[in-house]
VMD Tcl script that draws the C-alpha trace (Angstrom):
set ca {
  {-0.11 -0.09 -0.09}
  {1.46 3.34 -1.13}
  {-1.18 5.81 0.10}
  {-3.88 6.17 2.57}
  {-7.30 4.61 2.04}
  {-9.52 7.36 0.74}
  {-13.17 7.16 0.69}
  {-15.86 9.78 0.47}
  {-16.49 10.23 4.30}
  {-12.61 11.25 4.60}
  {-12.64 13.23 1.29}
  {-15.84 15.53 1.41}
  {-14.95 18.94 3.43}
  {-11.41 18.35 3.03}
  {-11.08 18.64 -0.65}
  {-8.27 21.17 -0.50}
  {-6.06 19.11 1.79}
  {-6.90 16.07 -0.48}
  {-5.81 18.05 -3.71}
  {-2.64 19.34 -2.14}
  {-1.90 15.77 -0.75}
  {-2.21 14.21 -4.28}
  {-0.10 17.25 -5.40}
  {2.83 16.90 -2.80}
  {2.64 13.36 -1.76}
  {3.87 11.92 1.35}
  {6.67 9.60 2.69}
  {4.58 6.64 1.23}
  {3.01 8.23 -1.98}
  {4.63 10.18 -4.59}
  {3.60 13.52 -5.40}
  {1.99 13.97 -8.78}
  {2.12 17.92 -9.31}
  {4.34 17.40 -12.53}
  {2.40 14.30 -13.84}
  {-1.09 15.46 -13.46}
  {-2.75 18.90 -14.61}
  {-5.22 20.67 -11.84}
  {-8.09 19.35 -13.71}
  {-7.03 15.63 -13.46}
  {-6.59 16.29 -9.62}
  {-9.61 17.75 -9.27}
  {-11.26 14.82 -11.38}
  {-9.69 12.45 -8.96}
  {-10.92 14.24 -5.66}
  {-14.59 14.15 -7.42}
  {-14.38 10.21 -7.86}
  {-12.97 9.89 -4.12}
  {-16.25 11.47 -3.35}
  {-18.13 8.54 -4.81}
  {-16.16 5.86 -3.00}
  {-18.09 3.96 -0.31}
  {-15.86 3.17 2.97}
  {-13.93 0.02 2.63}
  {-15.09 -2.81 4.84}
  {-12.79 -3.58 7.83}
  {-10.15 -6.43 6.90}
  {-11.10 -9.38 8.41}
  {-14.69 -9.17 8.33}
  {-16.84 -12.05 7.34}
  {-17.31 -10.35 3.90}
  {-13.69 -10.54 3.09}
  {-13.66 -14.12 3.39}
  {-13.86 -16.40 0.22}
  {-16.62 -19.06 0.68}
  {-15.19 -22.73 0.11}
  {-16.65 -25.64 -1.50}
  {-20.21 -26.63 -0.01}
  {-19.97 -30.42 1.15}
}
mol new
graphics top color blue
foreach p $ca { graphics top sphere $p radius 0.5 }
foreach p [lrange $ca 0 end-1] q [lrange $ca 1 end] { graphics top cylinder $p $q radius 0.2 }
display resetview
């Protein structure tokens, strides 16, 4: 994993901070200020506002059902 888990509840209301994070990066994620235009970064932020919160790992929905005997 290279960056934080982002989903709509985190992004909404924090759009400017998320844009800056995408532009500048972090210790775990490279910045994209030289590879993406501002409109592209805005499109990413708008997309992230549609992403639901992921289930916690280890939850029953994460397990793959085995064969039925």
